[in-house]
C-alpha positions as a printed Julia matrix, in Angstrom:
219×3 Matrix{Float64}:
 276.23  -36.23  56.39
 274.39  -38.26  59.02
 275.95  -38.37  62.46
 275.13  -39.68  65.87
 275.24  -38.01  69.26
 275.59  -40.63  72.02
 277.18  -39.96  75.39
 280.82  -38.85  75.01
 283.0   -41.71  73.85
 286.53  -42.4   72.63
 287.72  -44.09  69.46
 290.85  -46.24  69.87
 292.59  -47.31  66.69
 294.51  -50.52  67.4
 297.52  -50.73  65.11
 297.98  -53.84  62.99
 301.43  -54.3   64.57
 299.67  -55.1   67.85
 297.48  -57.94  66.6
 300.19  -60.54  67.3
 301.1   -59.02  70.7
 300.35  -61.67  73.33
 299.56  -59.07  75.99
 297.19  -57.09  73.76
 293.98  -58.01  75.65
 295.47  -56.99  79.0
 297.0   -53.75  77.69
 293.81  -52.8   75.86
 291.83  -53.48  79.02
 294.24  -51.21  80.92
 293.78  -48.46  78.34
 289.99  -48.81  78.29
 289.86  -48.77  82.11
 291.81  -45.49  82.11
 289.08  -43.8   80.04
 285.69  -42.53  81.07
 282.71  -43.52  78.97
 282.37  -46.17  76.27
 285.09  -46.97  73.74
 284.87  -47.78  70.03
 287.8   -49.79  68.69
 289.05  -49.76  65.1
 291.57  -52.44  64.1
 294.45  -51.78  61.75
 294.91  -54.04  58.76
 298.01  -56.05  59.55
 298.54  -59.07  57.25
 295.03  -58.81  55.77
 295.88  -55.49  54.14
 299.44  -56.51  53.24
 297.91  -59.17  50.97
 296.06  -56.41  49.09
 299.24  -54.31  48.93
 301.19  -57.25  47.46
 298.52  -58.03  44.86
 298.27  -54.37  43.89
 302.02  -54.28  43.36
 301.93  -57.46  41.27
 298.75  -56.93  39.26
 298.05  -53.19  39.34
 294.62  -53.35  40.94
 294.22  -49.59  40.71
 293.89  -47.04  43.48
 290.13  -47.27  44.01
 289.97  -51.07  43.97
 292.99  -51.42  46.28
 291.6   -48.78  48.65
 288.25  -50.48  49.13
 289.73  -53.98  49.26
 292.05  -52.75  52.02
 289.09  -51.3   53.91
 287.29  -54.65  53.52
 290.41  -56.13  55.13
 289.79  -53.86  58.1
 286.36  -55.47  58.48
 288.11  -58.83  58.77
 290.56  -57.62  61.4
 287.65  -56.01  63.26
 286.18  -59.48  63.74
 289.57  -60.77  64.89
 289.91  -57.93  67.39
 286.4   -58.56  68.73
 287.39  -62.18  69.34
 290.5   -61.05  71.22
 288.85  -58.43  73.46
 286.6   -60.02  76.13
 283.03  -58.74  75.95
 283.53  -56.71  72.76
 280.78  -56.56  70.15
 280.96  -55.55  66.49
 279.17  -52.6   64.86
 278.67  -52.56  61.09
 277.31  -49.05  60.67
 276.75  -45.72  62.34
 273.32  -46.6   63.74
 274.64  -49.9   65.09
 277.56  -48.1   66.69
 275.35  -45.55  68.41
 272.99  -48.2   69.74
 275.72  -50.56  70.96
 277.7   -47.83  72.72
 274.69  -47.25  74.97
 274.94  -50.73  76.44
 278.53  -51.95  75.91
 281.87  -50.75  77.24
 283.78  -51.73  74.07
 282.46  -51.83  70.5
 284.6   -52.79  67.49
 283.86  -50.9   64.27
 283.66  -52.58  60.87
 284.48  -49.52  58.74
 283.5   -50.6   55.21
 279.76  -49.88  55.3
 280.18  -46.85  57.53
 282.62  -45.22  55.09
 280.57  -46.19  52.03
 277.48  -44.59  53.59
 278.97  -41.53  55.28
 282.34  -40.73  53.67
 282.22  -41.81  50.03
 279.3   -39.47  49.13
 281.01  -36.43  50.65
 282.97  -33.91  48.54
 285.85  -34.12  51.04
 285.91  -37.94  51.11
 289.17  -39.7   51.91
 291.34  -40.01  48.8
 291.7   -43.56  47.44
 295.44  -44.12  47.68
 297.88  -46.07  49.83
 298.95  -42.95  51.7
 295.56  -43.09  53.43
 295.91  -45.81  56.07
 293.8   -46.83  59.03
 295.18  -43.84  60.98
 293.43  -41.4   58.64
 290.42  -43.71  58.42
 290.17  -43.62  62.22
 290.4   -39.82  62.19
 287.66  -39.61  59.58
 285.39  -41.96  61.52
 286.05  -39.95  64.69
 284.72  -36.89  62.85
 281.73  -38.71  61.33
 280.71  -40.32  64.63
 281.43  -37.19  66.66
 283.64  -38.96  69.17
 285.29  -36.7   71.73
 288.78  -38.17  71.33
 290.94  -40.38  69.1
 293.69  -42.55  70.57
 296.16  -44.25  68.22
 297.36  -47.42  69.97
 300.72  -48.41  68.53
 303.96  -50.28  69.24
 306.09  -47.12  69.39
 306.4   -43.97  71.47
 306.64  -40.29  70.61
 308.07  -37.4   72.58
 305.67  -35.24  74.61
 304.78  -32.02  72.81
 304.96  -33.63  69.36
 302.5   -32.48  66.73
 300.49  -34.59  64.31
 302.82  -33.44  61.56
 305.81  -34.59  63.64
 304.2   -38.02  63.87
 303.78  -38.1   60.07
 307.39  -37.05  59.48
 308.54  -39.85  61.78
 306.39  -42.35  59.87
 304.23  -43.09  62.91
 301.05  -42.02  61.08
 300.35  -41.67  57.38
 301.07  -38.52  55.41
 297.4   -37.57  55.1
 296.69  -37.85  58.81
 297.61  -34.28  59.91
 295.16  -32.81  57.4
 292.39  -35.36  57.98
 292.69  -34.92  61.75
 293.07  -31.13  61.63
 289.64  -30.42  63.13
 289.93  -32.97  65.94
 290.33  -31.44  69.37
 291.97  -34.41  71.08
 294.33  -36.93  69.51
 296.71  -39.13  71.5
 299.28  -41.8   70.73
 299.53  -44.71  73.16
 302.38  -47.23  73.15
 300.83  -50.51  74.31
 304.15  -52.38  74.15
 305.89  -50.02  76.59
 306.61  -51.48  80.05
 304.09  -48.99  81.4
 301.19  -47.62  79.37
 302.23  -44.36  77.67
 299.75  -41.81  76.34
 301.0   -38.66  74.64
 298.79  -35.96  73.17
 299.52  -35.09  69.54
 299.32  -31.32  69.35
 297.35  -29.67  66.56
 299.45  -28.3   63.7
 299.33  -24.75  62.43
 299.72  -25.91  58.82
 298.66  -29.57  58.56
 298.58  -29.42  54.76
 302.39  -29.43  54.73
 302.57  -33.14  55.61
 305.17  -34.95  53.43
 303.23  -36.65  50.63
 305.96  -39.25  50.08
 305.31  -41.04  53.39
 303.67  -44.42  52.85
 302.1   -45.92  55.95
 300.62  -49.32  56.65
 296.95  -49.98  57.25
């Protein structure tokens, strides 16, 4: 699997629930300013992915088709996020991402091509099912791109000391996330809607494979 090795950087997954938050640009700027080094942003799906979910329910698109259509929806919301964040640029692949991080503070990832090139061919590729949301996609891209940290920016908080499995059991991340993120050293959850920016580290689990398979998240 190809990978890049730029200066240390952070991936911030911006939850779809934040896309209609009027203070999102200011809160994202606050989060980015609190970090050292460049930042790669990955947008959640929001309404773009809910359309795919609805059509899958109505017409039975099939797991693989729905999975990749949902990821294509993340490309659309990436462009929206880039328009919201002042000075942000969009990267469509791993080489683009590495190059742009050298000269830009914030880069928004379009995940479709990156995952097709660097995840789909792998034997441990993300499974094509609705339980895999943009949280697990962000974790996978963090591994592929060798980022030093993943921050999940959301509209909710979690108690300090919580594990990644705790977050899955609470429905704050998808059921696959604890296993996908098992090798990541640093994962945090940040509540951007809190009166003051909250960042809580999600502790590594001893047995991430025990995540409840019935949890269904939202891209």
